VEXRO-532172 format. One record per residue: residue in one letter; x, y, z of N, C-alpha, C, O, CB in turn. Coordinates in steps of 0.05 Angstrom, whole numbers, m for minus. Glycine has a CB too. Example, Ala and Ser with C-alpha at 12.3 -4.5 7.8 and 13.67 -1.06 7.14 Angstrom:
('A',(264,m114,156),(246,m90,156),(264,m66,156),(285,m66,169),(226,m89,181))
('S',(257,m45,142),(273,m21,143),(258,1,157),(268,23,161),(282,m12,114))
END
This chain:
('M',(m1528,227,560),(m1550,242,548),(m1548,272,557),(m1552,290,541),(m1577,230,557))
('K',(m1542,276,583),(m1539,303,594),(m1517,318,579),(m1520,341,572),(m1534,302,624))
('A',(m1494,303,575),(m1471,316,561),(m1479,323,533),(m1471,344,523),(m1447,297,561))
('F',(m1495,306,520),(m1504,312,493),(m1520,338,492),(m1516,355,474),(m1521,288,482))
('H',(m1540,341,511),(m1556,365,512),(m1539,390,517),(m1544,411,506),(m1578,362,533))
('M',(m1520,387,535),(m1502,409,542),(m1486,418,517),(m1483,442,512),(m1483,402,565))
('Q',(m1476,399,502),(m1461,405,478),(m1479,418,457),(m1470,437,443),(m1447,380,467))
('R',(m1503,407,454),(m1522,419,435),(m1529,448,442),(m1530,465,424),(m1548,402,434))
('D',(m1533,453,467),(m1539,481,476),(m1515,499,471),(m1519,522,463),(m1547,481,505))
('K',(m1491,488,476),(m1467,504,471),(m1464,511,441),(m1457,533,434),(m1442,489,481))
('D',(m1469,491,424),(m1467,495,395),(m1488,516,386),(m1482,532,369),(m1471,469,380))
('R',(m1512,514,398),(m1533,533,390),(m1525,562,398),(m1529,580,383),(m1560,525,404))
('R',(m1514,565,423),(m1506,591,432),(m1484,602,414),(m1483,626,407),(m1496,590,461))
('W',(m1465,584,407),(m1443,592,389),(m1453,602,362),(m1444,622,352),(m1423,569,385))
('S',(m1473,587,351),(m1484,594,326),(m1498,621,327),(m1495,638,310),(m1504,572,316))
('T',(m1514,625,349),(m1528,650,353),(m1509,674,356),(m1513,695,344),(m1547,649,377))
('E',(m1488,670,372),(m1468,691,376),(m1454,698,350),(m1450,722,344),(m1447,683,397))
('T',(m1448,678,334),(m1435,683,308),(m1453,699,290),(m1444,717,276),(m1427,657,295))
('Q',(m1479,692,289),(m1498,706,272),(m1500,735,281),(m1500,753,264),(m1525,692,273))
('F',(m1502,740,307),(m1505,767,317),(m1480,784,311),(m1482,807,304),(m1510,767,347))
('K',(m1456,771,313),(m1431,784,307),(m1431,792,278),(m1423,814,271),(m1407,767,314))
('H',(m1439,774,261),(m1440,779,232),(m1459,803,225),(m1452,820,209),(m1448,754,216))
('I',(m1482,803,238),(m1501,824,233),(m1490,851,243),(m1493,871,229),(m1528,818,248))
('R',(m1478,851,266),(m1466,876,277),(m1444,886,258),(m1442,910,253),(m1454,871,305))
('E',(m1428,868,248),(m1407,876,229),(m1418,888,204),(m1409,908,194),(m1388,852,222))
('L',(m1440,876,193),(m1452,886,169),(m1463,914,174),(m1460,932,157),(m1475,867,160))
('I',(m1477,918,196),(m1488,944,202),(m1466,965,205),(m1468,987,193),(m1505,943,228))
('N',(m1446,959,220),(m1423,977,224),(m1409,983,198),(m1401,1006,193),(m1404,966,245))
('Y',(m1406,963,181),(m1393,966,156),(m1407,987,139),(m1395,1006,129),(m1390,940,141))
('W',(m1433,983,134),(m1448,1000,116),(m1453,1028,128),(m1456,1047,113),(m1475,987,109))
('L',(m1454,1030,155),(m1455,1057,167),(m1429,1071,162),(m1429,1095,156),(m1461,1054,198))
('G',(m1407,1057,165),(m1381,1069,159),(m1378,1078,130),(m1368,1099,125),(m1359,1049,166))
('V',(m1388,1061,112),(m1387,1068,83),(m1404,1093,78),(m1396,1110,62),(m1396,1044,66))
('A',(m1427,1094,90),(m1445,1118,87),(m1430,1143,96),(m1432,1164,83),(m1471,1114,102))
('A',(m1416,1142,119),(m1402,1165,129),(m1379,1172,110),(m1374,1196,105),(m1390,1159,157))
('L',(m1365,1152,99),(m1343,1157,80),(m1354,1170,55),(m1341,1188,44),(m1329,1131,73))
('N',(m1377,1161,46),(m1388,1173,22),(m1395,1202,25),(m1391,1219,7),(m1414,1158,14))
('R',(m1405,1209,49),(m1411,1237,55),(m1386,1254,55),(m1385,1276,44),(m1426,1240,81))
('F',(m1365,1243,67),(m1339,1257,68),(m1327,1261,40),(m1319,1283,33),(m1319,1242,86))
('T',(m1326,1239,25),(m1314,1241,m2),(m1330,1260,m20),(m1318,1273,m38),(m1311,1213,m14))
('K',(m1356,1260,m17),(m1372,1278,m34),(m1365,1307,m29),(m1366,1323,m48),(m1402,1272,m28))
('K',(m1359,1314,m4),(m1353,1341,3),(m1324,1349,m3),(m1318,1371,m12),(m1359,1346,32))
('R',(m1305,1330,1),(m1277,1337,1),(m1261,1326,m23),(m1240,1337,m30),(m1264,1327,26))
('M',(m1271,1305,m35),(m1255,1291,m55),(m1269,1293,m83),(m1293,1297,m85),(m1251,1262,m48))
('E',(m1252,1289,m103),(m1262,1286,m131),(m1252,1259,m140),(m1231,1257,m153),(m1253,1310,m150))
('I',(m1267,1238,m134),(m1258,1211,m141),(m1267,1204,m169),(m1291,1205,m175),(m1268,1191,m120))
('D',(m1248,1197,m185),(m1252,1189,m213),(m1248,1159,m215),(m1226,1150,m212),(m1234,1205,m233))
('V',(m1270,1144,m221),(m1268,1115,m221),(m1274,1105,m249),(m1292,1114,m263),(m1289,1103,m201))
('Q',(m1258,1085,m258),(m1262,1072,m283),(m1261,1042,m279),(m1242,1032,m268),(m1241,1082,m304))
('W',(m1281,1028,m290),(m1282,999,m289),(m1276,988,m317),(m1286,998,m337),(m1310,989,m279))
('S',(m1259,968,m318),(m1252,956,m343),(m1273,936,m353),(m1271,927,m376),(m1225,943,m342))
('G',(m1292,930,m336),(m1313,911,m344),(m1329,905,m319),(m1324,915,m297),(m1301,886,m356))
('P',(m1350,888,m323),(m1367,880,m300),(m1351,865,m279),(m1332,850,m285),(m1391,864,m309))
('I',(m1359,867,m254),(m1347,852,m232),(m1357,824,m232),(m1382,820,m234),(m1352,866,m204))
('P',(m1340,804,m231),(m1350,776,m230),(m1366,771,m205),(m1360,782,m184),(m1327,756,m233))
('N',(m1385,753,m206),(m1400,745,m183),(m1383,728,m164),(m1362,717,m173),(m1425,729,m191))
('G',(m1391,727,m139),(m1376,710,m120),(m1353,724,m107),(m1348,748,m113),(m1367,685,m134))
('P',(m1338,711,m90),(m1316,723,m76),(m1293,731,m95),(m1288,717,m115),(m1305,704,m55))
('K',(m1279,752,m89),(m1258,762,m106),(m1238,778,m88),(m1244,786,m66),(m1268,780,m129))
('I',(m1214,782,m100),(m1193,796,m85),(m1186,821,m100),(m1177,819,m123),(m1168,777,m82))
('F',(m1189,844,m88),(m1181,869,m100),(m1152,875,m91),(m1147,879,m67),(m1200,893,m92))
('A',(m1133,875,m110),(m1105,880,m103),(m1097,908,m113),(m1099,914,m137),(m1087,858,m117))
('V',(m1089,925,m94),(m1087,954,m98),(m1060,964,m91),(m1047,955,m72),(m1109,968,m82))
('N',(m1049,984,m107),(m1025,997,m98),(m1031,1016,m75),(m1055,1022,m69),(m1012,1013,m121))
('H',(m1010,1027,m61),(m1015,1039,m35),(m999,1065,m31),(m981,1066,m14),(m1007,1019,m13))
('P',(m1006,1086,m46),(m991,1111,m43),(m995,1125,m16),(m978,1139,m7),(m997,1129,m65))
('T',(m1019,1122,m4),(m1025,1136,21),(m1038,1118,41),(m1049,1097,35),(m1043,1161,15))
('T',(m1036,1127,66),(m1048,1112,89),(m1078,1111,87),(m1091,1093,97),(m1040,1125,115))
('T',(m1090,1131,74),(m1119,1133,72),(m1132,1118,49),(m1156,1119,45),(m1127,1162,70))
('D',(m1115,1103,33),(m1126,1089,10),(m1148,1069,17),(m1168,1068,2),(m1103,1074,m3))
('P',(m1146,1054,39),(m1168,1035,44),(m1195,1048,47),(m1216,1037,39),(m1162,1019,70))
('F',(m1196,1072,58),(m1221,1086,63),(m1233,1096,36),(m1257,1095,32),(m1218,1109,82))
('H',(m1215,1106,19),(m1225,1116,m7),(m1235,1092,m24),(m1254,1095,m40),(m1203,1131,m22))
('M',(m1222,1069,m22),(m1231,1045,m36),(m1258,1037,m26),(m1276,1030,m42),(m1210,1022,m32))
('L',(m1262,1037,0),(m1288,1028,11),(m1311,1046,1),(m1333,1037,m1),(m1287,1028,41))
('S',(m1305,1071,m4),(m1326,1090,m12),(m1336,1085,m41),(m1357,1095,m48),(m1316,1118,m10))
('V',(m1321,1069,m57),(m1329,1064,m85),(m1337,1035,m90),(m1349,1029,m111),(m1307,1072,m103))
('L',(m1329,1017,m73),(m1335,988,m78),(m1365,983,m73),(m1376,990,m52),(m1318,970,m59))
('P',(m1379,971,m93),(m1407,967,m91),(m1415,943,m73),(m1438,941,m65),(m1419,963,m118))
('E',(m1396,926,m67),(m1401,902,m51),(m1384,904,m25),(m1363,916,m25),(m1395,876,m66))
('R',(m1394,891,m5),(m1379,891,20),(m1352,877,16),(m1350,856,4),(m1395,876,43))
('T',(m1331,891,24),(m1304,881,21),(m1288,884,46),(m1287,906,57),(m1289,895,m3))
('R',(m1277,862,56),(m1262,863,81),(m1233,870,75),(m1218,855,61),(m1263,835,96))
('M',(m1224,893,84),(m1197,903,79),(m1177,890,98),(m1183,886,122),(m1196,934,81))
('M',(m1154,883,87),(m1132,873,104),(m1115,897,111),(m1102,909,94),(m1116,851,88))
('V',(m1114,903,137),(m1102,928,147),(m1081,922,168),(m1083,903,183),(m1124,947,159))
('N',(m1060,939,169),(m1039,936,189),(m1051,932,217),(m1068,948,226),(m1021,961,189))
('A',(m1043,911,231),(m1055,904,257),(m1051,926,277),(m1068,929,295),(m1042,879,267))
('D',(m1030,942,275),(m1026,964,295),(m1047,985,293),(m1053,999,313),(m998,976,290))
('I',(m1059,988,270),(m1081,1008,267),(m1105,1000,284),(m1120,1017,294),(m1089,1011,238))
('F',(m1109,974,287),(m1131,964,304),(m1128,972,333),(m1148,972,347),(m1133,933,301))
('K',(m1104,979,341),(m1100,987,369),(m1106,1016,375),(m1108,1025,398),(m1071,981,377))
('K',(m1109,1032,353),(m1116,1060,357),(m1145,1062,368),(m1162,1047,361),(m1114,1075,330))
('F',(m1149,1082,385),(m1173,1083,401),(m1199,1084,384),(m1216,1067,387),(m1173,1107,419))
('L',(m1201,1104,366),(m1226,1107,352),(m1226,1092,325),(m1244,1076,320),(m1231,1137,346))
('I',(m1206,1097,308),(m1206,1084,282),(m1203,1054,285),(m1214,1039,269),(m1183,1096,265))
('G',(m1187,1045,305),(m1184,1017,310),(m1210,1003,317),(m1216,981,307),(m1164,1012,332))
('R',(m1226,1016,333),(m1252,1005,341),(m1270,1003,317),(m1285,983,313),(m1265,1021,363))
('L',(m1270,1023,300),(m1287,1024,277),(m1281,1002,257),(m1299,988,247),(m1285,1051,262))
('I',(m1255,998,251),(m1248,978,231),(m1251,950,243),(m1257,931,228),(m1219,982,221))
('R',(m1247,947,269),(m1250,921,281),(m1279,912,282),(m1285,889,275),(m1238,921,310))
('T',(m1297,930,289),(m1325,923,291),(m1339,922,264),(m1362,914,262),(m1340,943,309))
('S',(m1324,930,242),(m1335,927,215),(m1326,902,201),(m1334,897,179),(m1327,952,198))
('G',(m1309,886,215),(m1302,860,205),(m1277,859,187),(m1272,840,173),(m1324,849,189))
('H',(m1261,881,187),(m1237,881,171),(m1215,864,184),(m1218,856,208),(m1226,910,168))
('I',(m1195,857,169),(m1176,836,178),(m1149,849,185),(m1136,862,169),(m1172,816,155))
('P',(m1139,844,210),(m1113,855,218),(m1090,839,207),(m1091,814,206),(m1112,855,249))
('V',(m1070,853,198),(m1046,840,187),(m1022,846,205),(m1013,869,206),(m1040,849,157))
('D',(m1013,826,219),(m990,829,236),(m965,819,221),(m964,796,214),(m994,813,263))
('K',(m946,836,216),(m922,829,201),(m907,806,213),(m892,792,200),(m904,853,197))
('K',(m910,803,240),(m895,782,254),(m911,755,253),(m900,734,259),(m890,790,283))
('A',(m936,756,245),(m952,732,243),(m970,734,218),(m994,732,220),(m970,728,269))
('G',(m957,737,195),(m972,741,170),(m989,717,163),(m1009,721,149),(m953,746,148))
('R',(m982,693,171),(m997,670,164),(m1026,671,176),(m1045,661,163),(m984,644,175))
('N',(m1029,683,199),(m1056,686,211),(m1074,703,193),(m1097,695,188),(m1054,698,239))
('A',(m1063,725,183),(m1079,742,166),(m1086,727,140),(m1108,730,129),(m1064,768,160))
('L',(m1067,712,129),(m1071,697,105),(m1093,677,109),(m1111,674,91),(m1045,683,96))
('D',(m1093,663,131),(m1114,643,137),(m1141,656,140),(m1161,645,131),(m1107,627,163))
('M',(m1142,680,153),(m1167,694,156),(m1178,703,129),(m1202,702,124),(m1164,718,174))
('G',(m1160,712,111),(m1168,719,84),(m1179,696,69),(m1200,698,55),(m1145,732,70))
('I',(m1166,673,70),(m1175,649,56),(m1202,640,67),(m1220,633,51),(m1154,626,60))
('Q',(m1205,641,93),(m1231,634,105),(m1253,652,96),(m1275,643,90),(m1229,634,136))
('A',(m1248,678,95),(m1268,697,85),(m1276,691,57),(m1300,692,50),(m1257,726,88))
('L',(m1256,686,39),(m1262,680,11),(m1278,654,9),(m1297,653,m7),(m1236,677,m5))
('E',(m1271,634,25),(m1286,609,24),(m1315,612,35),(m1333,596,28),(m1272,588,41))
('N',(m1319,633,51),(m1346,640,61),(m1361,657,41),(m1384,665,47),(m1345,653,88))
('G',(m1349,663,18),(m1363,679,m2),(m1359,709,0),(m1374,724,m12),(m1392,673,m2))
('E',(m1339,718,16),(m1335,746,21),(m1312,757,3),(m1295,741,m6),(m1328,752,50))
('N',(m1312,783,m2),(m1291,796,m17),(m1269,805,1),(m1273,811,25),(m1303,820,m33))
('I',(m1245,807,m10),(m1221,816,5),(m1208,839,m10),(m1207,839,m35),(m1201,792,9))
('G',(m1200,859,4),(m1184,881,m7),(m1156,879,5),(m1153,878,30),(m1197,908,m2))
('I',(m1135,879,m11),(m1108,876,m1),(m1089,895,m15),(m1092,901,m39),(m1099,847,m5))
('F',(m1069,905,m1),(m1048,923,m12),(m1023,906,m12),(m1007,907,8),(m1045,950,5))
('P',(m1018,892,m33),(m997,871,m33),(m968,881,m32),(m950,865,m30),(m1000,854,m57))
('E',(m964,907,m35),(m937,917,m31),(m927,913,m2),(m903,911,3),(m935,947,m38))
('G',(m946,911,16),(m939,906,44),(m929,931,58),(m922,930,82),(m918,886,46))
('A',(m929,954,45),(m920,980,56),(m929,1001,37),(m940,995,15),(m889,981,60))
('L',(m925,1026,44),(m933,1048,26),(m915,1049,1),(m891,1042,3),(m931,1075,41))
('S',(m926,1056,m21),(m911,1057,m46),(m889,1078,m45),(m890,1098,m31),(m931,1064,m69))
('D',(m868,1073,m60),(m845,1091,m62),(m853,1115,m78),(m865,1112,m100),(m821,1077,m75))
('L',(m847,1139,m68),(m855,1164,m82),(m831,1180,m93),(m834,1202,m101),(m871,1182,m64))
('E',(m807,1168,m92),(m783,1183,m99),(m784,1193,m128),(m775,1215,m133),(m758,1165,m95))
('Y',(m794,1177,m147),(m795,1184,m175),(m824,1183,m185),(m829,1171,m206),(m777,1167,m192))
('G',(m843,1194,m170),(m871,1191,m176),(m882,1167,m160),(m868,1156,m143),(m875,1187,m206))
('I',(m906,1160,m166),(m918,1137,m151),(m910,1111,m164),(m919,1104,m186),(m950,1140,m151))
('A',(m893,1096,m150),(m883,1070,m160),(m901,1048,m148),(m917,1053,m131),(m853,1066,m153))
('V',(m896,1024,m158),(m908,1000,m145),(m885,982,m137),(m871,971,m154),(m928,985,m165))
('N',(m881,980,m111),(m859,964,m100),(m863,934,m107),(m886,926,m112),(m856,968,m70))
('P',(m842,918,m106),(m845,889,m109),(m866,879,m89),(m867,887,m66),(m818,875,m105))
('L',(m883,861,m98),(m906,852,m82),(m899,829,m64),(m882,812,m71),(m929,844,m100))
('K',(m912,828,m41),(m913,804,m25),(m931,784,m40),(m946,791,m57),(m923,809,4))
('T',(m929,759,m32),(m943,738,m48),(m970,730,m37),(m983,712,m47),(m925,714,m49))
('G',(m979,743,m15),(m1004,734,m2),(m1028,735,m20),(m1044,716,m20),(m1009,752,22))
('A',(m1031,756,m36),(m1054,758,m54),(m1055,735,m74),(m1076,723,m79),(m1054,785,m69))
('V',(m1031,729,m86),(m1030,708,m106),(m1035,681,m92),(m1050,664,m104),(m1002,707,m119))
('R',(m1025,676,m69),(m1029,651,m55),(m1058,647,m48),(m1069,625,m50),(m1011,650,m30))
('M',(m1072,668,m39),(m1100,666,m33),(m1116,659,m58),(m1135,643,m57),(m1111,692,m21))
('A',(m1109,672,m81),(m1123,667,m106),(m1119,638,m115),(m1138,625,m124),(m1113,686,m128))
('L',(m1094,628,m113),(m1089,600,m121),(m1103,580,m103),(m1113,560,m113),(m1059,595,m121))
('Q',(m1104,586,m77),(m1115,567,m58),(m1145,566,m59),(m1157,545,m53),(m1106,573,m31))
('T',(m1158,588,m65),(m1187,589,m64),(m1200,589,m92),(m1224,583,m94),(m1196,613,m49))
('G',(m1186,596,m113),(m1198,599,m139),(m1211,625,m144),(m1223,630,m165),(m1217,577,m144))
('A',(m1210,643,m124),(m1222,670,m127),(m1206,687,m147),(m1181,685,m147),(m1224,684,m99))
('P',(m1219,702,m164),(m1204,719,m183),(m1191,742,m169),(m1201,753,m149),(m1223,729,m205))
('L',(m1168,750,m180),(m1154,774,m171),(m1163,797,m189),(m1163,795,m214),(m1123,771,m172))
('I',(m1170,820,m177),(m1176,844,m193),(m1156,865,m187),(m1156,877,m165),(m1205,854,m187))
('P',(m1137,870,m205),(m1117,891,m200),(m1130,919,m201),(m1148,924,m217),(m1094,889,m221))
('V',(m1120,937,m183),(m1131,964,m182),(m1108,983,m180),(m1089,980,m164),(m1150,967,m157))
('G',(m1108,1004,m197),(m1087,1024,m198),(m1096,1051,m188),(m1115,1062,m199),(m1075,1027,m226))
('L',(m1084,1061,m167),(m1091,1087,m155),(m1070,1108,m164),(m1047,1103,m168),(m1091,1086,m124))
('Y',(m1081,1133,m167),(m1062,1155,m172),(m1075,1180,m160),(m1099,1184,m160),(m1057,1159,m203))
('L',(m1057,1198,m149),(m1066,1223,m138),(m1042,1243,m140),(m1019,1234,m142),(m1075,1220,m109))
('P',(m1048,1269,m139),(m1026,1288,m140),(m1009,1286,m114),(m1020,1289,m92),(m1037,1317,m144))
('I',(m983,1282,m117),(m966,1279,m94),(m965,1304,m77),(m962,1303,m53),(m938,1271,m103))
('N',(m967,1327,m90),(m966,1352,m75),(m990,1357,m57),(m990,1375,m41),(m963,1376,m94))
('G',(m1010,1340,m59),(m1033,1342,m41),(m1032,1324,m17),(m1050,1324,0),(m1058,1336,m57))
('I',(m1010,1308,m15),(m1007,1290,8),(m997,1304,32),(m978,1320,31),(m988,1266,0))
('M',(m1009,1298,55),(m998,1308,81),(m981,1286,93),(m991,1264,98),(m1022,1317,100))
('F',(m957,1292,100),(m938,1273,111),(m936,1277,141),(m932,1299,151),(m910,1275,98))
('K',(m940,1255,156),(m939,1256,185),(m924,1232,195),(m924,1211,182),(m967,1258,199))
('H',(m911,1234,218),(m898,1211,231),(m914,1204,256),(m918,1220,273),(m868,1218,238))
('L',(m923,1179,257),(m939,1169,279),(m926,1145,292),(m910,1131,280),(m968,1162,269))
('E',(m934,1141,317),(m924,1118,332),(m942,1094,325),(m966,1094,331),(m924,1123,363))
('V',(m931,1074,312),(m945,1050,304),(m929,1026,312),(m907,1022,303),(m951,1050,273))
('G',(m940,1010,330),(m926,986,339),(m900,992,353),(m881,976,351),(m921,968,316))
('G',(m899,1014,367),(m875,1021,381),(m854,1034,364),(m832,1040,373),(m863,997,394))
('E',(m860,1038,338),(m841,1050,320),(m852,1077,309),(m877,1080,306),(m834,1031,296))
('R',(m835,1095,303),(m843,1120,290),(m842,1117,260),(m820,1115,248),(m825,1144,300))
('V',(m865,1116,247),(m866,1110,219),(m880,1133,204),(m896,1148,215),(m881,1084,213))
('E',(m873,1136,178),(m885,1156,162),(m913,1148,154),(m918,1126,144),(m868,1162,137))
('S',(m932,1166,158),(m960,1162,148),(m966,1184,129),(m956,1207,131),(m980,1162,172))
('R',(m983,1178,109),(m990,1197,89),(m1020,1199,87),(m1034,1179,84),(m978,1189,61))
('F',(m1030,1224,89),(m1058,1228,88),(m1066,1245,64),(m1054,1265,58),(m1068,1242,114))
('Y',(m1087,1235,50),(m1097,1250,27),(m1127,1252,30),(m1142,1233,27),(m1089,1235,m1))
('I',(m1135,1276,38),(m1164,1279,46),(m1178,1301,30),(m1201,1308,36),(m1165,1285,75))
('K',(m1164,1312,10),(m1177,1332,m7),(m1164,1333,m34),(m1140,1335,m36),(m1177,1360,7))
('G',(m1180,1332,m55),(m1169,1334,m82),(m1178,1312,m101),(m1196,1296,m94),(m1139,1335,m81))
('R',(m1165,1311,m124),(m1171,1291,m144),(m1158,1264,m137),(m1136,1263,m126),(m1162,1300,m172))
('Y',(m1172,1243,m143),(m1163,1216,m135),(m1173,1196,m156),(m1197,1192,m160),(m1173,1208,m106))
('G',(m1154,1184,m171),(m1161,1166,m192),(m1160,1137,m184),(m1141,1128,m171),(m1143,1170,m216))
('I',(m1180,1121,m191),(m1181,1093,m186),(m1189,1078,m212),(m1210,1084,m223),(m1201,1086,m163))
('T',(m1172,1060,m221),(m1178,1044,m245),(m1178,1014,m238),(m1158,1004,m228),(m1158,1050,m267))
('F',(m1200,1001,m243),(m1203,973,m238),(m1197,957,m264),(m1208,964,m285),(m1232,966,m228))
('G',(m1180,937,m261),(m1172,922,m285),(m1190,897,m289),(m1209,892,m273),(m1144,913,m283))
('Q',(m1184,882,m309),(m1198,857,m315),(m1191,836,m294),(m1168,835,m285),(m1192,847,m344))
('P',(m1209,819,m286),(m1203,798,m267),(m1183,778,m277),(m1183,771,m301),(m1228,784,m258))
('L',(m1166,768,m260),(m1146,748,m267),(m1153,722,m251),(m1154,722,m227),(m1117,758,m260))
('W',(m1156,700,m266),(m1160,674,m253),(m1134,659,m255),(m1124,654,m277),(m1184,658,m267))
('L',(m1123,652,m232),(m1097,639,m232),(m1100,609,m228),(m1120,599,m216),(m1079,650,m209))
('S',(m1081,593,m238),(m1082,565,m234),(m1054,555,m229),(m1034,567,m239),(m1095,550,m258))
('G',(m1051,532,m215),(m1025,521,m210),(m1021,513,m181),(m1040,516,m165),(m1003,541,m218))
('D',(m998,504,m174),(m991,495,m148),(m982,518,m130),(m963,532,m136),(m969,473,m149))
('V',(m997,523,m108),(m990,545,m90),(m963,542,m78),(m951,561,m68),(m1012,547,m69))
('E',(m952,517,m77),(m926,512,m66),(m903,516,m86),(m880,514,m79),(m925,483,m55))
('D',(m910,522,m111),(m890,527,m131),(m881,556,m129),(m895,574,m138),(m901,521,m160))
('R',(m858,560,m116),(m849,587,m110),(m844,604,m135),(m851,628,m136),(m824,586,m93))
('D',(m832,592,m155),(m827,607,m180),(m853,616,m193),(m855,638,m203),(m810,590,m199))
('L',(m872,598,m194),(m898,605,m205),(m911,628,m190),(m921,647,m202),(m917,580,m205))
('V',(m911,626,m164),(m923,646,m147),(m909,673,m151),(m923,694,m154),(m921,638,m117))
('R',(m883,674,m152),(m869,699,m156),(m873,710,m184),(m874,735,m187),(m839,695,m151))
('N',(m875,693,m204),(m881,703,m231),(m909,715,m232),(m912,736,m245),(m879,679,m251))
('Y',(m928,702,m219),(m955,714,m218),(m954,741,m203),(m968,760,m212),(m975,695,m204))
('A',(m939,743,m182),(m937,767,m166),(m925,790,m183),(m934,813,m181),(m920,763,m141))
('E',(m905,783,m199),(m893,804,m216),(m913,812,m238),(m914,836,m245),(m867,793,m228))
('E',(m928,793,m249),(m948,800,m269),(m969,819,m257),(m978,838,m270),(m961,774,m280))
('L',(m978,812,m233),(m997,829,m219),(m986,857,m214),(m1001,877,m218),(m1006,816,m192))
('R',(m962,858,m206),(m949,884,m201),(m949,901,m226),(m956,925,m225),(m920,881,m192))
('N',(m942,890,m249),(m942,905,m274),(m969,914,m282),(m972,937,m292),(m931,887,m297))
('K',(m990,898,m278),(m1017,906,m284),(m1026,929,m266),(m1039,948,m276),(m1036,882,m281))
('I',(m1020,927,m240),(m1027,949,m222),(m1014,975,m230),(m1027,996,m230),(m1020,941,m193))
('Y',(m988,974,m237),(m974,998,m245),(m986,1010,m271),(m990,1034,m272),(m944,992,m250))
('F',(m992,993,m290),(m1005,1002,m315),(m1031,1016,m309),(m1037,1037,m321),(m1009,978,m334))
('L',(m1047,1004,m292),(m1073,1016,m285),(m1070,1043,m270),(m1086,1061,m273),(m1089,997,m268))
('S',(m1049,1045,m253),(m1044,1070,m239),(m1036,1092,m259),(m1043,1115,m255),(m1021,1066,m218))
('R',(m1022,1084,m281),(m1015,1104,m301),(m1040,1113,m316),(m1043,1136,m324),(m994,1093,m320))
('I',(m1059,1095,m321),(m1084,1102,m334),(m1099,1122,m316),(m1110,1142,m326),(m1102,1077,m339))
('S',(m1099,1117,m290),(m1112,1136,m271),(m1098,1163,m273),(m1112,1184,m272),(m1110,1125,m242))
('A',(m1071,1163,m274),(m1056,1188,m276),(m1063,1204,m301),(m1068,1228,m300),(m1026,1183,m275))
('I',(m1064,1190,m324),(m1071,1204,m349),(m1099,1215,m348),(m1104,1238,m357),(m1068,1184,m373))
('R',(m1118,1200,m337),(m1145,1209,m335),(m1147,1235,m318),(m1162,1253,m325),(m1163,1187,m324))
('L',(m1133,1235,m296),(m1134,1258,m278),(m1122,1283,m292),(m1133,1305,m290),(m1120,1253,m252))
('K',(m1099,1279,m305),(m1086,1301,m318),(m1102,1312,m341),(m1103,1336,m346),(m1058,1292,m329))
('N',(m1116,1294,m356),(m1134,1303,m377),(m1157,1319,m366),(m1166,1338,m378),(m1144,1279,m394))
('A',(m1167,1310,m343),(m1190,1324,m330),(m1182,1352,m322),(m1197,1371,m324),(m1200,1308,m306))
('V',(m1157,1355,m311),(m1147,1381,m303),(m1144,1399,m328),(m1152,1422,m327),(m1120,1378,m289))
('A',(m1132,1388,m349),(m1129,1404,m374),(m1156,1413,m385),(m1159,1435,m394),(m1114,1387,m395))
('L',(m1176,1395,m384),(m1202,1401,m395),(m1215,1423,m378),(m1228,1442,m389),(m1220,1376,m395))
('S',(m1213,1422,m352),(m1225,1442,m334),(m1211,1469,m339),(m1225,1490,m338),(m1222,1434,m305))
('Q',(m1185,1469,m343),(m1171,1495,m349),(m1180,1507,m375),(m1183,1531,m378),(m1140,1490,m349))
('E',(m1184,1489,m395),(m1193,1498,m422),(m1221,1510,m420),(m1227,1530,m433),(m1193,1475,m442))
('K',(m1238,1498,m404),(m1265,1509,m400),(m1264,1536,m387),(m1280,1554,m394),(m1282,1489,m383))
('K',(m1246,1539,m368),(m1243,1566,m354),(m1234,1587,m374),(m1244,1609,m373),(m1224,1564,m331))
('K',(m1215,1580,m392),(m1206,1599,m412),(m1228,1607,m430),(m1231,1631,m437),(m1183,1587,m428))
('K',(m1244,1588,m439),(m1266,1594,m457),(m1287,1611,m444),(m1299,1629,m456),(m1279,1568,m468))
('K',(m1291,1606,m418),(m1311,1622,m403),(m1302,1651,m400),(m1318,1669,m403),(m1316,1609,m375))
('K',(m1276,1655,m396),(m1265,1682,m394),(m1267,1697,m420),(m1274,1720,m421),(m1236,1681,m384))
('K',(m1261,1682,m442),(m1263,1695,m469),(m1292,1703,m475),(m1297,1724,m486),(m1252,1676,m490))
('S',(m1310,1685,m468),(m1339,1690,m473),(m1348,1715,m457),(m1363,1731,m468),(m1356,1665,m465))
('A',(m1339,1717,m432),(m1346,1740,m415),(m1335,1766,m427),(m1349,1786,m426),(m1336,1736,m386))
('A',(m1311,1764,m438),(m1298,1788,m450),(m1314,1797,m474),(m1318,1821,m477),(m1269,1782,m457))
('V',(m1323,1779,m491),(m1339,1786,m515),(m1365,1799,m507),(m1374,1819,m519),(m1344,1761,m532))
('E',(m1378,1787,m486),(m1404,1798,m478),(m1402,1826,m467),(m1421,1842,m470),(m1417,1779,m457))
('T',(m1380,1833,m454),(m1377,1860,m443),(m1365,1879,m463),(m1361,1903,m457),(m1360,1859,m418))
('G',(m1358,1869,m487),(m1347,1886,m508),(m1318,1893,m503),(m1308,1912,m515),(m1362,1911,m509))
('L',(m1304,1877,m487),(m1275,1882,m482),(m1258,1871,m505),(m1233,1873,m504),(m1267,1870,m456))
END
């Protein structure tokens, strides 16, 4: 009987601690989003297009990854709480690591990818949204913003949980990127920061996948289909940004002509 009471008290403490942790993460998450919104309002011109309403329930946002700062710009526009899957080495950084850790985001260790996959699946089964950059690295910029072949984690999570995949295509002017080399995980890697300028985000239609998660050919075919959709959406973002620039230049020309007429020049 004593052992029963001890176990019951332990379970109660565990439940209470879990609840408090969840509340702390929610508070930290939305405080972080509020700070990001203030920053983007001052420094960024984010152009967002939705292809339709977001489905209810848990979902997976699968995004291309031209810059290191993409997760933060995504968080500033997502209307629902979304746990981003982020390189585990970033969690070790003093300030930013603490912020993303206490906000409930998910570390991705390339040497133990299964752990991150399990955490993502658990989050989806708990009714939470996931944000993932399935290229597994920064996008290739040699011939413009490409979408590298995708890792299969996003597809496998969708197949295993039934959560829809929402492809997202990002685009930004490459000449606005700041390139830096940082120490990450004991390696010197290229990081790309984009903190001022135009930034296009296009959300695609949700994809509901079906089939056997152990069927490798099926999984890879789905991954390639997802890659093509993300690339297509990134091109839509690019066209929208370029049209916006052309429109703003045309307005400036008309304004100058109007001023010239008014002064009699």
